N, C-alpha and C positions, 0 to 999 in steps of 0.2 A: 610519511609524507602525503597518505592515502588520506589521512584522516585531514590533514594540513589542508589538498582541496575539496573534501567533504564541506570543510568548515569552507572553503569561500566560495563552493557551490550550492550553498544552503545564503549565506549572506546574498549572493546572489541573484539570489531565489526571494529572497522578503522583501529589499527592498525595489524590485521590478513590483513585487505586488505592491511596496507601498509608494512607489511611481505613476505606475496606473490607475490606481484603484477609483472606481469610474464609480460618481451617484448614479442612485436614480433619481429622477422624476417621482415626486407624492404624488400618488393618483386620488380619484376624488373620489372617496367618499358617506365621506357627507354631508351635512343641512351645508355646516363649518365649516363643508371646504370646498359644497358648489357656491357656497357666499363669498370666498377667499377669490375663487375662479371668475365667480359672474363681476366679481369689483377690477379687477384687474384687468378684464377684457371687455371695457367698456360698461358693462350692462347694470351699475343698481347707480343709478346719477346722484346718491346718498350719496357717494365715495368725496361730488367732486364742486357738490352743490352747495346755499342755502340756505339753498327753497328749498319751502317747508309744505311748497306745490309735489313741488318731485319724488322729497321724501313722506307722500305719503303712499310710495305706491311700497306693497308689500309684499313676501318674497314669495309668493306664487305667484303674481301679476308679470313678477320678471324672467321669475323661469318661462312662464307658456312666453313671451318676447323669445326669448333663446330657442325655446321650443321650436315656434314658427318657425325665427328665422332660419335653424339648422333641418328646417324640412321634417320634423319628427311629428312625433299622435303628437296635439298642444292637450297635458293635460295637467298638467303648473307643478307635479310634484321632483323629483328628483328618484322618476323611474330607471331599472337599468337603460337603453337604452339611449337616456339625457346622459349618464357616467361614464356607459360607453362615447358618447360621444365627448365628453366634459375631458375623454384621456386621452385622446386620438394624441400624436406631435402635431402641431403648429406651429403659424405666428406666431414672436414675441407684439407683433402690435394689436392696436385696443381697436376691435369691428368696433363699426360706426352702429349706432342706434338711431338713427334716425329720422320722420318720416320719408321713404322712400320706397322702388319699388325696392325688393326684398333682391332680387338678381340685376342691377343694372349695374353696370362699371361707374361707379366716379370718383374726380381725378382728387386728388387733394386741395387747393384752390390757390395747387402754384409749384413754380416752377423751375425750370437753372437758365438763366438771362442772357445766360452765354453758348453759343453754339460748338465749340472748341471746349472739352473740360480731361481731366488727365486720372489716372486712378490707378494708387498703387498698390500692391498685395500684404501686408507687414509682415505674415506668417503662411501654417498650413497645419491642416489636421494628420497626428501621426501617422494615420489606413494611406496616407496619399503623397507622395514624392512632389516637390514643391513645382516639381517644373508641370506636372502635372495636373496641378490642383492652377498651376498661372493658365494650364493650357483653358480648365473647366469656369472659369472663370469669365476669360476674352470671351468664349464664343460665346459665354452666359450672357455679356452687353451685347454681343452678335447681334441676339437672337431679336434686341429689340432696334438696333441699328443696322436692321433687312428691314424700319416699318420711321422714318422716318431719321430728319436732317440736321443729325448729330455728330460731330467729333471725340471722338474718346479716344485719345491714348494713353499706352502703360507709360509706368516710368516706375526708376529707376522701386525696391519697396523701402529705403527708410526718405527717400520723398515726401516735401511735403505734394499733395497735390487735389481735389476735389473728393472724387469718389476715395478713400479708406479703409480697405475689406481688413477680417483680421479674424482668427480664431483664437476667444477664452471661455472661463471656465469660469464660475458660481460668480464672486466677485469681480470688477474687472473696474472699465474707465467708463463710469455711466452707472446713473444708481436703477442701473435693471438689471439686477445679478441672470445670469444661465442656475433652473435648479436641477439639471442631473441628465441622463443619458435617458431619452425620450422626453416626453412634454413641451418647451419652448426650445424650437431649434435655435432661430436665429431672428433677431431683429435689424431694424435701418431705421435712416432718420430722411428724413422732409428735408425736400428744398430747401435750402440749399447747404442745408448744411453736408453730407454727405458716408456720417459713417453707415460702414456695413456690418457685422457685429455674430459670428456665427458659433455654436454652442460643443467646445470642445472632448467635447461627453460626449456624442454621435456620436454613432461608430460611419464615417461617411465612405463613398465611396464612389466611380463612375458606372457601374453596373446597371441599369435599368432594369437586368432582371433577379431581381439582388432585395431579401425580406432587409438589408441596412438602408438607409435614407441617405438617397442621389445629390451629391454635393447642387449637378448644372442643376438640379427641380429648384431648390428650396432659392441658389441663389439665381434664380433668371425670378424668384420672386418677389424676394428681400430686393432687383438693387431695380423690380417696376415702383415700391415705393418709395428710392434712393430717385427717383425717377418723376413722382407724384401723383402714383395712384395709391388708391385702396382698396380694399378690399371685395369682394361678390359673392356670394353664397351660389353663382356658379357652377356646378359640379363641371364644369367644360374652363370652361378660364384657371389660370396658373395665378390669379390671384384670388384664389379659395383659402382661405382660412388656413387650413387643417392642408396637411400633406397629403396623397395621392400620390400612384405611380401613375406616368403618363410616358403615350409614347413620343421620343424621341421628334416624329417628324410632324408632331400631332401638339406642339407645344404654346405657340401661340394663336387662338381660334380670331376666328373675322370682330366677336366687342371687345380682349383684346388693344386687333389693330389697331379699330375706333379710334380708343379712347386714346392709347398712346402718344397720338397721332391729333386727336381734338387741344392735345396740350402740345402741338412741337406739329406741327403741320406734317404731307408728308415728303418721304422722300425724294429730292432729284434725280436722274442721271450723273452728275459733274458731283455728287456728293460723298464727300470721304469718309470712312468707318473705320474700324476698329482693329477691320487686319491685316492688318502690316501697319502695327504701331511703332513709331519713329524711337527713338531712343533718344534720352535725356539722362543728363548728365548728372552727379551727383553737387555737380558746380553749379548749375544749368537752375537749380530750383534753390530756393536759401531755406528755410525751420517758418520762415515767417509767410505770407502773401503779403508781394506786396503791393506799389499801388499804380497800378493798373492806368500810364497816360495812349487817351488818341486824339487822335490828329486832326475832327472836328468834333469842339466841344461845344453841345448846338441845344441849347432845350425841343423840346417836343414840337413852340411854334418859334424856330428859328436861329434865333444868338444866345446865345446861355446870356440867362439872369445874373447880375454880380454877386446874387444875393448869395447866390452858391458858391459863387468863388468866398465869399464869408464864416468865418463864423460866428452863428445868431447870439442874441443876450438868450433870450428867454422865446416859449414859443408854445401856444396851444389853441387848441379846436370854438373858436367862439363863439357867444350864440345864435351869432347871425349867418352860420352855415360857411363861416371861413374862415383863416391858417394865418390870426394873426401872427406873427416875426416881429422880433422887438431888437432894432441896434439899435444906440446912442442918442438916446432919447428921438429916434422915429420907428415911427408900427409902419410892420408894410404886409397887405392884406395878401393873403394867395387865391385866388377865388380856385373854387375846387369845382365849382360848377363847367366851367371855363377851360381850366388847369393851366392858367395864364394867370402868370403877377400882375398887383395895380399898380395904375402906372405912374401917380403921386403918392407919395406917403403921408403918413398926417404924426403932427410931433404925440409922441404920449399924453403928457395931458389937457389933448380936446380930445381923448377918448377914455383915459382910466386919471379921472386929479388927486393933486399931492403924489404923483409919482413921479422917484427922482432921474436922473439923465442919467443914469447906465442899474441895469437889473442880473441878476443873474439869476431868473430862469422861473415856469410858472406854472401855478396849473388850472382848469377849468374841470371840476363838482354839474353835470349835467342835472346831477334828479336832486341836490340843495339847493343850485342855482347858483353857487358859491368862487369867484376865479381866486387863488389867492398867489399873489406876483410878491416873486424874493427877493432881493437886494440883498450888500454880500450883510448885514447886516439888521435886516431887517422883513418882518410880510405886511405884505396888503393889501386886507381882503374889501374884497367888489361884491354887491349883492347884483341878480341879475332878475331886476322886472318882469312882467307882464310879456311890455309892450320889446324883450331883447334891451330895455338898454339898460347898461351898464353905472352903478355911482356905490358910491368909497362908503366904507364903511368904518373902516381902525384902520389904525395903525399900530401895528406892537415892536416890543425887540424881543431876538433871535438868545436863545441863552447860546454861547464863546462854542458851545458846538458844534452850532448851525453854521457860525457863522463862513465866510468865505466860499457859499455851493456854484458849481460850476450849471447845474442848469434843475429841474426837478420832475420830475413822471410819478402819474400815479399807475402804484400799483398792485395786483394783490387789492383790489379796494381801500388803497391804505396810499397820503400820502410825503412820495418819497424824498427827499434833497440829495443830492450827488455831491458829491469831487470826486476827485482828481482821479479814484481808484476805490473809495468806497462808494456805498451812500447810507444816508440815514435817515427814521421814519419822526418824518414831523408830525408831533402830538395836534389835533386835533383840541381836543379839548384846556388848550393852553397850562396842562398842568407841568409837563416839559420831565420831567419824570427819564430821563433821557435814559437810552434805549444801545442797545450794544451796535459799533454798527459795521453789516457789512461788505465782502468784498467782494465788487466785481466779479471775480476771476471763479470767487465761490458761489453768489449768484448766479452767475447764466455762465455756464461753461464752453471753455474754449476763447471767448473774451480778452482780448488783451491790449496795452496801449496808457494812453493819458486820459482820461476824458478832457475836453476842454468845452462841452458841449449837448448839455441831456432835455428831451422832453419830451411827452406821450402826442400822439392822433389817433383816437381811437378808440384799437384794445396794440398798438404796435409803441412799442416806444426804442425812440434814438439815436445812440452813441456817435460823436462825432469824436476822432483822435484827434494828437498830436499831428501823428502824420497822413494828415484829411484823406481820415474811412471814415466810415461809417459804419456800424451794426443796431441792427433794427432786430428788435428780442419780442414774438409773437406769441402774444401772452396766451391764443385760444391755442396755441400749434406745440406753446414749448417748450420751444426752438429754433432757432437764429432762419428769418425771412431774409438775409439783405447781410449777408457777413465780408465787412473787412471789404465791403468795395467804396470805392474814388467817392466823396462828397460831393462833388462838382458833377456829378453822372447819375446818383444811385439811391431817392429820396424821392418821395413820392409828387416836393415840385421843380426833384432839379432828374431832370430825367433824355436819354436821348432814345431813340429807334433802338440801338443796345442793347441799354440798360430800361428796360422796364419799369410803368411810375411799379412802388411799393402796393398793393390792394388790401387793404383791412380784411382779416379773414372770420367768416363766419366761426365758429364753437366745437373743434375738435377732439376727439377722442384723441387725444397722443399718448404719451408721457406724459405723465402728471409726476411733478414736486410734491409728490405730501409730506413732506415734513414745512410746507407754507399754504398750506391749506385745513379749515377743521374739518379733521372729519365725522363724518355722521352714518349715524349707525340705519339698519330697517325702522321702524316705525307700525305691528301692529298692529 
């Protein structure tokens, strides 16, 4: 009997060791380790660009830049102080290395388009109860809501929500695996994505006097990103990239308060906060966001234009700096400078010779000064001269696998034909070697629905679905700028005061999807 009990006890111990085996993050010790770190956190431009000018940087110069930003002695070598800083636990979001004051806190040029939002906590860490974790997350939201006029309410753990928080380890439901204890503590996505992930391998605590990782401090930092804030190298800021203990009553100093108010404005006396959340039942919120109707569907200039209610056949930014949209033989121009639609449309053939009445996608390659317009079975090429005059070049039949497009986008420096659930590379060299189609749901995470229309405006790819929603993917930020919003009011040519115009992004060092980019190395 004693032997049986001992065996049971031994099995329990072994199982516990297996279940709770926590990996430790790899430390930076060698030049290769440092290069991996610098690539991961945005200090090596050659990791994400094809520019030879940028790739002329050597390892020493980039280490100098890192040392300067982190307030270290600038040596250009991987000295002990630099290794120590690189080995500090930190946020997983890359640091921006643009030319800006090092201690200045910047926004990520994106914000939530609505003032009423929801959040859901999917699970919690093993060290804290779910009730305690929920309270900490609620207080973390509350820190930001002291200063801005947003209403962010908690919903059930399995409900669809604007902000979704969860604890994961190693590889999880995004391309950015965690690295074990230490290293990356958490990461978050910019508006309007809302995902906030914490590393389950960390030892989380609610204590402010512990060597363990304080969940409140990390959550406030990550929610800053989820609301639109960037990192700063001001050591007094909660948005400092590395984890550091802070007093509970000094979480958000004035620069943090000013930065979040630059995005959302100042809180008024009658603003509702998340202190007393309204309970929302599981039945109230569906699995996917539903179309939000508005009582007054108007544009920024009055009554909503008819164009906003229709699925466009095609659209591209024209050489004349207006946006050309196509619908059943007519070209409607959206005047970007005045933010208004042209009063009288033109026929296709008055601007684009030989074009059929029905088209299904278009792309303007500004560098090559070429316009590609697709029909269900053909492509029509146009050249643009120095006076921005559009001239017909040729017409060519498409191979069968490229027939029946619903749109076209200029994505990752390539022209892609968009179908209802896939995108297909269009071969500009006319060899038409069939490439594998890419699923929309795999290429653009969290996308759902059937595509009815698609186009690119500057660096943003617009997808309109059969259920009348618009999804806008930012190529610079590598995430959704607008996610599942009513198409009548939620893109740059069709908006209301409650749904601001979606502006193009400047390049940001965000989560890069490296499998679609060529890999570049240091040139010494």
